[in-house]
C-alpha positions in Angstrom: 94.1 92.5 88.8 96.7 95.0 90.0 96.0 98.3 88.3 96.0 100.1 91.6 99.4 98.6 92.5 100.8 99.5 89.1 99.7 103.1 89.5 101.1 103.1 93.0 104.4 101.8 91.8 104.5 104.3 89.0 103.6 107.1 91.4 106.3 106.1 93.8 108.9 106.1 91.0 107.7 109.6 90.1 107.8 110.7 93.7 111.5 109.7 93.8 
């Protein structure tokens, strides 16, 4: 239901 959003949030955290 939000796997993409979860990955996006995780990627953003890694990007920081």
